VOBA-38162 format. One record per residue (C-alpha): residue number from 0; x, y, z. Coordinates in Angstrom, 3 decimals. Layout:
REC  pos        xx        yy        zz
REC  NUM         X         Y         Z
...
% end
This chain:
REC  pos        xx        yy        zz
REC    0   160.399    14.024    86.948
REC    1   159.812    11.293    84.393
REC    2   162.929     9.335    83.364
REC    3   164.117    10.089    79.841
REC    4   164.959     7.263    77.459
REC    5   165.624     9.343    74.340
REC    6   169.365     9.696    74.973
REC    7   170.270     7.986    71.692
REC    8   169.063    11.063    69.843
REC    9   171.618    13.314    71.571
REC   10   175.130    12.593    70.278
REC   11   176.956    15.087    72.459
REC   12   175.528    13.947    75.780
REC   13   177.937    11.789    77.784
REC   14   175.598    10.653    80.547
REC   15   171.931    10.154    81.198
REC   16   170.501    11.427    84.499
REC   17   167.661     9.289    85.818
REC   18   165.494    10.530    88.666
REC   19   163.735     7.835    90.647
REC   20   160.651     9.142    92.414
REC   21   159.604     7.039    95.353
REC   22   155.853     6.703    95.912
REC   23   156.214     6.477    99.680
REC   24   156.539     9.995   101.186
REC   25   159.025     8.656   103.744
REC   26   161.512     7.847   101.009
REC   27   163.786    10.305    99.253
REC   28   164.613    11.025    95.617
REC   29   167.785     9.525    94.176
REC   30   169.509    10.730    91.013
REC   31   171.542     8.198    89.101
REC   32   174.121     9.254    86.529
REC   33   174.910     6.814    83.773
REC   34   178.532     6.192    82.903
REC   35   179.985     7.976    79.931
REC   36   180.671     6.150    76.706
REC   37   184.468     6.103    77.265
REC   38   183.987     4.063    80.424
REC   39   182.947     1.100    78.311
REC   40   185.931     1.141    75.922
REC   41   187.913    -2.041    76.537
REC   42   190.893    -3.608    74.919
REC   43   190.760    -6.226    72.246
REC   44   189.065    -5.558    68.966
REC   45   189.658    -1.875    68.217
REC   46   187.794    -1.658    64.929
REC   47   185.107     1.041    64.695
REC   48   182.346    -1.538    64.176
REC   49   183.333    -3.562    67.245
REC   50   183.555    -0.416    69.386
REC   51   180.061     0.595    68.201
REC   52   178.716    -2.861    69.104
REC   53   180.312    -2.662    72.548
REC   54   178.846     0.775    73.140
REC   55   175.356    -0.364    72.129
REC   56   175.658    -3.519    74.249
REC   57   176.788    -1.627    77.320
REC   58   174.144     1.047    76.875
REC   59   171.386    -1.571    76.500
REC   60   172.575    -3.395    79.615
REC   61   172.677    -0.203    81.643
REC   62   169.275     0.889    80.342
REC   63   167.801    -2.464    81.362
REC   64   169.279    -2.037    84.842
REC   65   167.647     1.362    85.222
REC   66   164.288     0.078    84.010
REC   67   164.425    -2.853    86.443
REC   68   165.352    -0.470    89.252
REC   69   162.370     1.744    88.460
REC   70   160.072    -1.282    88.303
REC   71   161.380    -2.498    91.647
REC   72   160.746     0.867    93.270
REC   73   157.248     0.981    91.770
REC   74   156.493    -2.541    92.980
REC   75   157.725    -1.629    96.459
REC   76   155.466     1.411    96.447
REC   77   152.508    -0.716    95.364
REC   78   153.205    -3.255    98.110
REC   79   153.382    -0.467   100.656
REC   80   150.092     0.962    99.372
REC   81   148.441    -2.469    99.470
REC   82   149.680    -3.007   103.012
REC   83   148.353     0.397   104.087
REC   84   145.003    -0.258   102.375
REC   85   144.771    -3.675   104.027
REC   86   145.503    -2.161   107.422
REC   87   142.868     0.546   106.856
REC   88   140.346    -2.067   105.733
REC   89   141.048    -4.249   108.761
REC   90   140.638    -1.242   111.050
REC   91   137.309    -0.346   109.408
REC   92   136.069    -3.931   109.783
REC   93   137.135    -3.999   113.433
REC   94   135.324    -0.722   114.149
REC   95   132.251    -1.903   112.270
REC   96   132.040    -5.159   114.200
REC   97   132.800    -3.448   117.520
REC   98   130.045    -0.866   117.015
REC   99   127.459    -3.618   116.634
REC  100   125.147    -1.469   114.484
REC  101   123.143    -3.474   111.978
REC  102   120.534    -2.694   109.368
REC  103   117.947    -3.891   111.884
REC  104   118.893    -1.002   114.163
REC  105   118.550     1.470   111.298
REC  106   115.156     0.083   110.345
REC  107   113.898     0.219   113.926
REC  108   115.001     3.847   114.265
REC  109   113.242     4.765   111.042
REC  110   110.114     2.994   112.219
REC  111   110.088     4.822   115.533
REC  112   110.263     8.181   113.747
REC  113   108.730     7.834   110.277
REC  114   110.100    11.132   108.942
REC  115   110.464    10.758   105.228
REC  116   107.266     8.761   104.961
REC  117   108.169     5.289   106.048
REC  118   105.475     2.894   107.198
REC  119   105.842     0.490   110.077
REC  120   106.811    -2.995   108.959
REC  121   105.896    -6.433   110.117
REC  122   109.137    -7.755   111.652
REC  123   108.121   -11.371   111.025
REC  124   107.810   -10.741   107.303
REC  125   110.905    -8.578   107.310
REC  126   113.260   -11.366   108.438
REC  127   111.693   -14.210   106.470
REC  128   114.304   -14.190   103.719
REC  129   117.066   -13.720   106.262
REC  130   115.870   -16.823   108.118
REC  131   115.922   -18.847   104.883
REC  132   119.444   -17.668   104.126
REC  133   120.578   -18.670   107.620
REC  134   119.126   -22.154   107.110
REC  135   121.079   -22.545   103.875
REC  136   124.207   -21.208   105.582
REC  137   124.172   -23.604   108.522
REC  138   123.267   -26.485   106.238
REC  139   126.191   -25.642   103.958
REC  140   128.603   -25.455   106.912
REC  141   127.411   -28.867   108.116
REC  142   127.736   -30.366   104.655
REC  143   131.171   -28.827   104.179
REC  144   132.457   -30.537   107.307
REC  145   130.850   -33.763   106.160
REC  146   132.393   -33.510   102.681
REC  147   135.863   -32.664   104.004
REC  148   135.791   -35.694   106.293
REC  149   134.629   -37.877   103.404
REC  150   137.329   -36.479   101.127
REC  151   140.131   -37.436   103.488
REC  152   138.609   -40.906   103.778
REC  153   138.897   -41.338   100.017
REC  154   135.296   -40.613    99.017
REC  155   136.039   -38.631    95.868
REC  156   134.841   -40.622    92.918
REC  157   133.574   -40.095    89.429
REC  158   130.577   -41.401    87.514
REC  159   131.719   -45.078    87.225
REC  160   132.304   -45.362    90.965
REC  161   128.989   -43.633    91.616
REC  162   127.131   -46.113    89.452
REC  163   128.833   -48.940    91.338
REC  164   127.803   -47.379    94.650
REC  165   124.197   -47.093    93.495
REC  166   124.220   -50.729    92.521
REC  167   125.699   -51.996    95.817
REC  168   124.804   -49.526    98.565
REC  169   125.050   -52.113   101.366
REC  170   128.597   -53.160   100.565
REC  171   130.079   -50.222   102.395
REC  172   131.674   -50.940   105.768
REC  173   131.977   -48.605   108.724
REC  174   129.488   -46.221   110.320
REC  175   130.795   -43.095   108.600
REC  176   131.073   -44.789   105.222
REC  177   127.559   -46.158   105.550
REC  178   126.199   -42.736   106.519
REC  179   127.998   -41.016   103.652
REC  180   126.796   -43.603   101.136
REC  181   123.235   -42.998   102.299
REC  182   123.752   -39.240   101.840
REC  183   125.058   -39.804    98.305
REC  184   122.025   -41.917    97.441
REC  185   119.641   -39.276    98.853
REC  186   121.180   -36.445    96.892
REC  187   121.328   -38.473    93.688
REC  188   117.756   -39.738    93.837
REC  189   115.902   -36.931    95.627
REC  190   117.916   -33.681    95.704
REC  191   119.707   -33.511    92.382
REC  192   116.678   -33.850    90.037
REC  193   114.607   -30.944    91.458
REC  194   117.733   -28.819    91.894
REC  195   118.781   -29.479    88.294
REC  196   115.255   -28.705    87.089
REC  197   115.217   -25.401    88.950
REC  198   118.683   -24.627    87.603
REC  199   117.532   -25.340    84.034
REC  200   114.500   -23.067    84.490
REC  201   116.716   -20.254    85.727
REC  202   119.146   -20.825    82.861
REC  203   116.289   -20.491    80.356
REC  204   115.132   -17.271    82.026
REC  205   118.723   -16.060    82.067
REC  206   119.074   -16.690    78.328
REC  207   115.764   -14.969    77.537
REC  208   116.753   -11.917    79.558
REC  209   120.196   -11.897    77.920
REC  210   118.576   -11.977    74.481
REC  211   116.364    -9.055    75.457
REC  212   119.427    -7.076    76.534
REC  213   121.246    -7.998    73.336
REC  214   118.302    -6.817    71.210
REC  215   118.221    -3.525    73.114
REC  216   121.948    -3.048    72.489
REC  217   121.521    -3.796    68.773
REC  218   118.708    -1.255    68.670
REC  219   120.977     1.317    70.298
REC  220   123.763     0.570    67.795
REC  221   121.276     1.029    64.958
REC  222   120.181     4.388    66.363
REC  223   123.813     5.493    66.587
REC  224   124.637     4.186    63.114
REC  225   121.653     5.868    61.466
REC  226   121.962     8.949    63.713
REC  227   118.279     8.747    64.626
REC  228   116.983    11.204    67.191
REC  229   113.694    13.002    67.843
REC  230   113.547    16.341    66.041
REC  231   110.699    18.829    66.566
REC  232   109.017    19.921    63.354
REC  233   107.410    23.184    62.332
REC  234   105.575    23.320    59.004
REC  235   107.674    20.447    57.714
REC  236   111.012    22.026    58.702
REC  237   113.217    21.286    61.666
REC  238   113.137    23.800    64.493
REC  239   116.306    25.531    65.592
REC  240   116.155    24.905    69.339
REC  241   119.033    27.228    70.123
REC  242   117.741    30.341    68.397
REC  243   114.215    30.253    69.789
REC  244   113.002    32.037    66.669
REC  245   110.020    29.747    66.361
REC  246   108.227    31.890    68.948
REC  247   106.672    28.840    70.648
REC  248   106.392    29.898    74.296
REC  249   103.317    28.208    75.803
REC  250   102.337    28.544    79.444
REC  251   104.565    26.211    81.504
REC  252   104.149    25.230    85.140
REC  253   107.305    24.002    86.936
REC  254   106.976    21.892    90.088
REC  255   109.733    21.089    92.609
REC  256   108.469    18.505    95.126
REC  257   110.687    18.122    98.186
REC  258   110.595    16.714   101.698
REC  259   113.160    17.543   104.413
REC  260   115.879    18.131   101.814
REC  261   117.656    21.152   103.223
REC  262   120.951    20.074   101.620
REC  263   119.769    20.705    98.053
REC  264   116.815    23.108    98.060
REC  265   118.878    26.195    97.226
REC  266   120.569    24.857    94.117
REC  267   117.403    23.332    92.657
REC  268   115.326    26.493    93.201
REC  269   118.143    28.630    91.769
REC  270   118.470    26.433    88.668
REC  271   114.725    26.496    87.958
REC  272   114.477    30.261    88.516
REC  273   117.247    30.732    85.939
REC  274   115.341    28.876    83.204
REC  275   115.402    30.832    79.947
REC  276   111.656    31.296    79.428
REC  277   109.415    34.400    79.435
REC  278   108.543    35.097    83.060
REC  279   104.980    35.950    82.164
REC  280   104.552    32.426    80.771
REC  281   106.264    30.526    83.569
REC  282   105.118    29.705    87.114
REC  283   107.249    27.802    89.629
REC  284   105.687    25.835    92.481
REC  285   107.915    24.772    95.380
REC  286   105.964    21.869    96.879
REC  287   107.409    21.473   100.357
REC  288   106.281    18.410   102.307
REC  289   108.873    18.892   105.045
REC  290   107.807    18.220   108.619
REC  291   110.937    19.880   109.994
REC  292   110.094    23.510   110.984
REC  293   113.676    24.685   110.433
REC  294   113.726    23.265   106.886
REC  295   110.332    24.799   106.141
REC  296   111.580    28.219   107.236
REC  297   114.726    27.958   105.139
REC  298   112.838    26.962   101.998
REC  299   110.178    29.620   102.513
REC  300   112.861    32.284   102.952
REC  301   114.609    31.124    99.775
REC  302   111.354    31.415    97.817
REC  303   110.754    34.913    99.163
REC  304   114.213    36.032    98.090
REC  305   113.617    34.804    94.556
REC  306   110.260    36.543    94.521
REC  307   112.103    39.768    95.325
REC  308   114.440    39.004    92.419
REC  309   111.400    39.000    90.131
REC  310   110.847    35.256    89.717
REC  311   107.258    34.040    89.394
REC  312   107.529    31.469    92.195
REC  313   105.150    30.196    94.902
REC  314   105.657    28.231    98.107
REC  315   103.160    25.478    99.007
REC  316   103.053    23.379   102.151
REC  317   100.398    20.742   102.766
REC  318    98.710    20.478   106.129
REC  319    97.593    16.884   105.472
REC  320   100.627    15.064   104.061
REC  321    99.048    11.944   102.544
REC  322   100.191    10.021    99.504
REC  323   103.889    10.931    99.592
REC  324   105.130    12.475    96.340
REC  325   102.025    11.527    94.352
REC  326    99.782    13.191    96.938
REC  327   101.984    16.279    96.863
REC  328   101.780    16.591    93.074
REC  329    98.056    15.833    93.034
REC  330    97.381    18.561    95.576
REC  331    99.369    21.084    93.536
REC  332    97.518    20.204    90.324
REC  333    94.199    20.963    92.040
REC  334    95.028    24.676    92.301
REC  335    92.609    26.843    90.342
REC  336    95.300    28.642    88.343
REC  337    96.665    25.383    86.854
REC  338    93.944    25.476    84.179
REC  339    95.773    28.406    82.570
REC  340    98.855    26.284    81.863
REC  341    99.414    23.801    79.051
REC  342   102.523    21.942    80.231
REC  343   104.100    21.002    83.554
REC  344   107.797    20.306    84.133
REC  345   108.803    18.306    87.204
REC  346   112.187    18.398    88.941
REC  347   113.112    16.621    92.150
REC  348   114.897    18.623    94.825
REC  349   118.424    17.593    93.769
REC  350   117.967    18.272    90.022
REC  351   119.564    21.259    88.342
REC  352   118.203    21.874    84.807
REC  353   120.235    23.994    82.417
REC  354   118.771    27.399    81.427
REC  355   117.816    26.129    77.950
REC  356   115.992    23.036    79.264
REC  357   112.497    24.213    78.318
REC  358   113.639    25.546    74.944
REC  359   115.004    22.101    74.071
REC  360   112.059    20.038    75.329
REC  361   108.800    22.002    74.904
REC  362   109.111    22.422    71.068
REC  363   108.664    18.648    70.690
REC  364   104.993    19.087    71.658
REC  365   104.281    21.556    68.835
REC  366   102.346    20.127    65.871
REC  367   102.274    16.744    67.615
REC  368    99.163    16.485    69.731
REC  369    99.809    12.793    70.482
REC  370   102.922    13.480    72.574
REC  371   102.236    13.402    76.310
REC  372   105.748    13.365    77.776
REC  373   109.211    14.594    76.842
REC  374   111.833    13.006    79.091
REC  375   115.459    14.152    79.439
REC  376   118.304    11.930    80.636
REC  377   120.106    12.333    83.922
REC  378   123.747    13.215    84.485
REC  379   125.482    13.026    87.835
REC  380   127.657    15.538    89.648
REC  381   129.110    12.908    92.007
REC  382   129.526     9.866    89.759
REC  383   133.238     9.603    90.669
REC  384   132.765    10.097    94.411
REC  385   133.316     6.455    95.409
REC  386   133.014     2.927    94.052
REC  387   129.284     2.787    94.739
REC  388   128.543     5.902    92.676
REC  389   130.718     4.614    89.826
REC  390   128.763     1.355    89.704
REC  391   125.448     3.214    89.824
REC  392   126.598     5.387    86.935
REC  393   127.156     2.246    84.816
REC  394   123.625     1.016    85.498
REC  395   121.908     4.334    84.859
REC  396   123.990     5.108    81.765
REC  397   122.736     1.837    80.246
REC  398   119.188     2.592    81.385
REC  399   119.058     5.967    79.634
REC  400   121.355     5.371    76.674
REC  401   119.916     1.968    75.745
REC  402   116.594     1.130    77.411
REC  403   114.921     4.547    77.415
REC  404   116.279     5.657    74.053
REC  405   115.444     2.417    72.200
REC  406   111.939     2.193    73.647
REC  407   111.331     5.872    72.944
REC  408   112.459     5.642    69.313
REC  409   110.812     2.358    68.316
REC  410   107.619     2.089    70.406
REC  411   107.146     5.611    71.842
REC  412   106.782     4.232    75.370
REC  413   109.039     4.002    78.409
REC  414   108.705     4.463    82.144
REC  415   108.621     8.084    83.273
REC  416   111.653     8.679    85.508
REC  417   109.680    10.886    87.901
REC  418   111.737    14.014    87.240
REC  419   113.497    15.977    84.471
REC  420   110.446    15.573    82.251
REC  421   107.728    17.784    80.761
REC  422   104.115    16.565    80.672
REC  423   101.176    17.810    78.658
REC  424    98.621    18.627    81.366
REC  425    95.805    17.427    79.138
REC  426    97.452    13.975    78.988
REC  427    97.837    13.861    82.766
REC  428    94.174    14.595    83.230
REC  429    93.153    12.110    80.529
REC  430    95.156     9.356    82.249
REC  431    93.439    10.002    85.572
REC  432    95.999    12.252    87.259
REC  433    98.402    11.338    90.024
REC  434    97.388     8.332    92.160
REC  435    98.811     7.350    95.553
REC  436    98.204     3.607    95.142
REC  437   101.891     2.620    94.643
REC  438   105.372     3.869    95.520
REC  439   106.162     4.382    91.804
REC  440   103.674     7.103    90.891
REC  441   105.827     8.055    87.887
REC  442   105.580     4.597    86.302
REC  443   101.884     4.428    87.183
REC  444   100.974     7.607    85.299
REC  445   103.148     6.575    82.340
REC  446   101.435     3.185    82.006
REC  447    97.948     4.697    82.219
REC  448    98.822     7.376    79.664
REC  449   100.218     4.741    77.280
REC  450    97.035     2.681    77.597
REC  451    95.107     5.807    76.540
REC  452    97.157     6.027    73.336
REC  453    99.584     8.819    74.261
REC  454   103.171     8.807    72.966
REC  455   106.440     9.604    74.746
REC  456   109.654    11.234    73.498
REC  457   113.060    10.602    75.053
REC  458   115.860    13.118    74.443
REC  459   119.232    11.498    75.007
REC  460   121.104    14.728    74.219
REC  461   119.301    16.832    76.851
REC  462   120.777    16.266    80.304
REC  463   119.738    17.341    83.769
REC  464   122.257    17.124    86.587
REC  465   121.445    15.409    89.856
REC  466   123.021    13.357    92.641
REC  467   123.598     9.661    93.158
REC  468   123.209     8.113    96.627
REC  469   126.688     7.953    98.153
REC  470   125.947     5.512   100.973
REC  471   124.879     1.917   100.613
REC  472   122.029     2.454   103.072
REC  473   120.487     5.196   100.903
REC  474   121.031     3.200    97.715
REC  475   119.494     0.061    99.219
REC  476   116.333     1.949   100.264
REC  477   116.065     3.540    96.822
REC  478   116.407     0.192    95.051
REC  479   113.823    -1.395    97.371
REC  480   111.265     1.225    96.365
REC  481   112.179     0.997    92.679
REC  482   111.691    -2.799    92.624
REC  483   108.700    -3.254    94.922
REC  484   106.621    -0.499    93.293
REC  485   106.514    -2.050    89.790
REC  486   105.188    -5.301    91.230
REC  487   102.442    -3.419    93.076
REC  488   101.567    -1.665    89.839
REC  489   101.604    -4.929    87.862
REC  490    98.987    -6.427    90.183
REC  491    96.795    -3.337    89.847
REC  492    96.954    -2.711    86.117
REC  493    97.227    -6.191    84.560
REC  494    93.516    -6.409    83.767
REC  495    93.536    -2.824    82.464
REC  496    96.329    -3.715    80.048
REC  497    94.477    -6.791    78.802
REC  498    91.226    -4.850    78.292
REC  499    92.881    -1.810    76.678
REC  500    92.555    -0.979    72.992
REC  501    96.265    -0.856    72.237
REC  502    97.778    -3.373    69.803
REC  503    98.650    -6.945    70.771
REC  504   102.350    -6.176    70.318
REC  505   102.147    -3.277    72.774
REC  506   100.253    -5.466    75.245
REC  507   102.947    -8.144    74.936
REC  508   105.683    -5.552    75.354
REC  509   104.090    -4.085    78.470
REC  510   103.148    -7.346    80.195
REC  511   106.084    -9.596    79.307
REC  512   109.020    -7.294    78.544
REC  513   108.290    -4.201    80.622
REC  514   106.917    -5.890    83.751
REC  515   107.665    -9.626    83.865
REC  516   111.082    -9.866    82.211
REC  517   112.751    -6.655    83.386
REC  518   111.040    -6.164    86.746
REC  519   110.274    -9.713    87.978
REC  520   112.373   -12.321    86.157
REC  521   115.648   -10.389    86.326
REC  522   115.874   -10.151    90.154
REC  523   114.381   -13.652    90.525
REC  524   116.939   -15.555    88.485
REC  525   119.846   -13.340    89.521
REC  526   119.292   -14.120    93.199
REC  527   118.123   -17.717    92.806
REC  528   120.684   -18.841    90.242
REC  529   123.867   -17.203    91.486
REC  530   123.212   -16.920    95.235
REC  531   121.288   -20.123    96.021
REC  532   121.459   -22.729    93.242
REC  533   125.145   -22.279    92.394
REC  534   126.409   -22.791    95.973
REC  535   123.982   -25.692    96.436
REC  536   125.373   -27.460    93.362
REC  537   128.732   -27.546    95.123
REC  538   127.197   -29.781    97.809
REC  539   125.004   -31.663    95.333
REC  540   127.489   -32.074    92.462
REC  541   125.113   -34.298    90.526
REC  542   123.276   -31.079    89.593
REC  543   125.549   -28.958    87.445
REC  544   125.777   -25.413    86.168
REC  545   127.864   -25.099    82.987
REC  546   130.852   -22.775    82.984
REC  547   129.299   -20.609    80.276
REC  548   126.388   -19.833    82.605
REC  549   128.662   -18.934    85.503
REC  550   131.291   -16.975    83.609
REC  551   131.028   -16.323    79.883
REC  552   127.476   -15.031    79.413
REC  553   127.523   -12.843    82.583
REC  554   130.841   -11.355    81.454
REC  555   129.400   -10.655    77.996
REC  556   126.287    -9.010    79.432
REC  557   128.408    -6.906    81.776
REC  558   130.504    -5.806    78.815
REC  559   127.360    -4.723    76.949
REC  560   126.070    -2.902    80.023
REC  561   129.280    -0.947    80.405
REC  562   129.483     0.219    76.764
REC  563   127.410     3.414    77.358
REC  564   129.945     4.393    80.048
REC  565   133.296     3.412    78.444
REC  566   135.364     5.251    81.055
REC  567   134.033     2.777    83.621
REC  568   135.484    -0.245    81.806
REC  569   138.116    -0.901    84.560
REC  570   135.173    -1.542    86.919
REC  571   133.594    -4.311    84.830
REC  572   134.440    -7.087    87.312
REC  573   133.267    -5.152    90.405
REC  574   130.130    -4.236    88.462
REC  575   129.325    -7.884    87.685
REC  576   129.853    -8.918    91.292
REC  577   127.968    -5.947    92.736
REC  578   124.920    -6.562    90.538
REC  579   124.671   -10.093    91.895
REC  580   125.168    -8.722    95.414
REC  581   122.270    -6.290    94.995
REC  582   120.039    -9.153    93.850
REC  583   119.148   -10.009    97.463
REC  584   117.697    -6.513    98.002
REC  585   115.915    -6.496    94.632
REC  586   114.525   -10.000    95.126
REC  587   113.229    -9.088    98.576
REC  588   111.604    -5.940    97.195
REC  589   110.083    -7.798    94.253
REC  590   108.526   -10.447    96.515
REC  591   107.237    -7.763    98.898
REC  592   105.570    -5.831    96.097
REC  593   104.159    -8.873    94.320
REC  594   102.549   -10.380    97.414
REC  595   101.858    -7.106    99.277
REC  596   104.070    -7.992   102.231
REC  597   105.126    -5.733   105.101
REC  598   107.677    -3.539   103.306
REC  599   105.778    -3.181   100.024
REC  600   104.736     0.426   100.728
REC  601   108.033     1.447   102.309
REC  602   108.931     5.009   101.273
REC  603   112.177     6.670   102.357
REC  604   113.385     9.922   100.838
REC  605   116.831     9.313    99.326
REC  606   119.476    11.172   101.315
REC  607   121.277    13.980    99.457
REC  608   124.661    15.548   100.107
REC  609   124.037    18.842    98.307
REC  610   126.918    18.593    95.855
REC  611   127.046    21.140    93.042
REC  612   128.558    20.724    89.622
REC  613   131.830    22.383    88.663
REC  614   129.904    24.674    86.339
REC  615   127.766    25.898    89.219
REC  616   130.814    26.648    91.350
REC  617   132.528    28.569    88.538
REC  618   129.341    30.552    87.908
REC  619   129.123    31.499    91.570
REC  620   132.706    32.758    91.548
REC  621   132.282    34.759    88.363
REC  622   129.027    36.463    89.314
REC  623   128.914    39.934    90.850
REC  624   127.441    40.047    94.360
REC  625   124.435    42.053    93.251
REC  626   123.682    39.588    90.448
REC  627   124.457    36.442    92.388
REC  628   121.498    34.179    91.728
REC  629   123.119    30.795    92.107
REC  630   122.695    30.550    95.876
REC  631   120.855    32.808    98.277
REC  632   122.334    32.928   101.771
REC  633   119.697    32.687   104.512
REC  634   119.903    34.568   107.799
REC  635   121.977    31.934   109.571
REC  636   122.309    33.918   112.784
REC  637   118.567    34.082   113.166
REC  638   118.163    30.385   112.401
REC  639   121.185    29.167   114.371
REC  640   119.429    28.238   117.611
REC  641   116.563    26.446   115.854
REC  642   118.928    24.422   113.694
REC  643   121.032    23.447   116.693
REC  644   117.923    22.213   118.476
REC  645   116.974    20.098   115.471
REC  646   120.487    18.687   115.259
REC  647   120.420    17.715   118.925
REC  648   117.089    15.981   118.466
REC  649   118.475    14.167   115.443
REC  650   121.827    13.288   117.024
REC  651   120.767     9.717   117.661
REC  652   119.929     9.382   113.974
REC  653   123.369    10.475   112.768
REC  654   124.766     8.585   109.822
REC  655   126.635     5.420   110.701
REC  656   128.090     2.573   108.714
REC  657   126.250    -0.611   109.585
REC  658   126.415    -4.363   109.205
REC  659   123.858    -5.893   106.827
REC  660   123.002    -9.330   108.103
REC  661   121.451   -10.795   104.940
REC  662   124.431    -9.832   102.798
REC  663   126.860   -11.056   105.446
REC  664   125.084   -14.406   105.739
REC  665   125.171   -14.856   101.978
REC  666   128.872   -13.996   102.016
REC  667   129.604   -16.883   104.381
REC  668   127.344   -19.181   102.368
REC  669   129.209   -18.432    99.143
REC  670   132.643   -18.677   100.791
REC  671   131.665   -22.020   102.277
REC  672   130.564   -23.202    98.842
REC  673   133.835   -22.010    97.325
REC  674   135.738   -24.091    99.889
REC  675   133.631   -27.107    98.890
REC  676   134.349   -26.477    95.203
REC  677   138.063   -26.933    95.909
REC  678   137.382   -30.575    96.690
REC  679   135.869   -30.992    93.211
REC  680   138.637   -28.979    91.510
REC  681   136.085   -26.728    89.767
REC  682   138.241   -23.774    88.763
REC  683   135.745   -21.283    87.320
REC  684   133.103   -22.090    89.918
REC  685   135.640   -21.712    92.732
REC  686   136.864   -18.294    91.601
REC  687   133.346   -17.022    90.964
REC  688   132.110   -18.166    94.374
REC  689   135.213   -16.798    96.085
REC  690   135.033   -13.310    94.573
REC  691   131.256   -13.182    94.842
REC  692   131.536   -14.122    98.508
REC  693   134.115   -11.385    99.053
REC  694   131.788    -8.935    97.302
REC  695   128.939    -9.868    99.646
REC  696   131.340    -9.566   102.578
REC  697   132.371    -6.023   101.625
REC  698   128.763    -4.966   101.120
REC  699   127.636    -6.708   104.307
REC  700   130.243    -4.726   106.252
REC  701   129.197    -1.525   104.453
REC  702   132.650    -0.925   102.965
REC  703   131.555    -0.062    99.439
REC  704   129.964     3.379    99.772
REC  705   130.372     6.441   101.937
REC  706   132.509     5.798   105.016
REC  707   131.480     7.756   108.120
REC  708   134.246     8.404   110.620
% end
């Protein structure tokens, strides 16, 4: 019960009951009754005005007491909650450290059994960045001890004293003082200049990338202000997408590529089979690359059940599973019957298109022969599952709302997202079809189609539901593939872009903005500036990073990034810190892809949990059993023994929370640097390094995503 403070509006009420609800379940509920008005009548001035003043004074005092009591109870509840959360966190950290599982163990297990398509890595290359981070860490610990000792000996001076020291370096007495003076001279003459130069370069790159993001946001604001959006035309008039009276029902092929994704195959097949499109003009291909016999049987049985329901659906399984997803799609496009179809829609295994998806996307191809791709945006059924999914939602909301929409409206080009899109088959063939040369086959085909002069359309108001990775391990693997693949593609297509016949502006946009700035420079400066240079400037204070670089501009950019997802505004600080934390993974992936190192062609299928949207669950409840088409139930009794065997074989690969050594090493590096910044009394730098170090610590201990008991 919420306490009522509107008692002044009730003249006849002599007391105000206040119920205090304790937040701790071990506490009870207490009801307080306020004194009546007569209790406050005292002797002295007996005039009506004085009595009224006394009543108001006593009521205000009593009301303040109640409010303070409620605040005290709430504060006590918060303290209890914080204590419980701290205890739970400490227990999780203790279990994590005691288990001893690291990301190295996970990688070795995946290498031993490359299910999901992972290639064996070179372990020497794999730990190269980790070794560099460890060198910086131990060096920073050594320097911290050195600086603390010097501080207590009085070696904390400003510029005038430093100039005096440079002028008379031999006037220092004592072994420690002599050694420290030598160290100061070395860092001033040899370390500070190159470090400051590198810092200035990163600052320039940071400002350029910030300007690019600001321009994209201004473009998005302009689109919203002018209410610009792609509208299909028919004989000069807008098409009513809802009515379908235009009669435009071309032959559409729908492909669902999947690989060992038994958690989500039912809902994706059901959603595609429920597409509102003439069955005679629609063919569905389930492209199953699973190497698990139990999963193959389940998917094949699901397809057969939909065939009995009347759906025009086929099951395909490759014998030779080369080329990952690109090889799967390429094999399916080589079927003889594909020549009868004009468009192909692609949905990954966890995507659930709405029934009107084709009616809202395919009309954009009519009377516009230059359009090759119509891309819909993604929405997420599990965006509020944990902190990791919330932070991913911020990133992807900006990607679709700002980047994809602005590029689609103003230059008719953006990277294909690999799913929830409809391609003109003629454009696919003209661009050379699917190629297995990179791990980003979707971006590859989009770039080649753009170089051939094709245009793309992005529909921000058409959504397709899917899942976000709920564990940090799955998210890290996904981000590695998303950031190494573009660098592979950049190496392969740079000369093709230069030789192409597109305009100079489009060449500049593709080379500098699309590839260099957003795929290479962003992870480079984010990791180098905030994870290496900033902590190093604490030990070499002659090289400085201004406060506006450390705090103000990153906060402004984070604010702009979070605008497309306004409900996520309370997570702006965790988002800023987490983006810098992910920079180590993105930087590693970028270097691997650019220089073709061991993990450049790493491909791991993102783990799914099989979550359905609320709308799907309501539909399943409302449907009659004989019309239930949302989920088909396989013969579990028949499959029980086979599934149990597979689970036993996979028991050693069960999900576990792990320790990530690179992130943990960077956490200690940043915390060490924050301790050093206390000696220099650098407030903003100290707080940034402290919270960034804590962020790396939480990620390194795998406490940010799904927690496995």
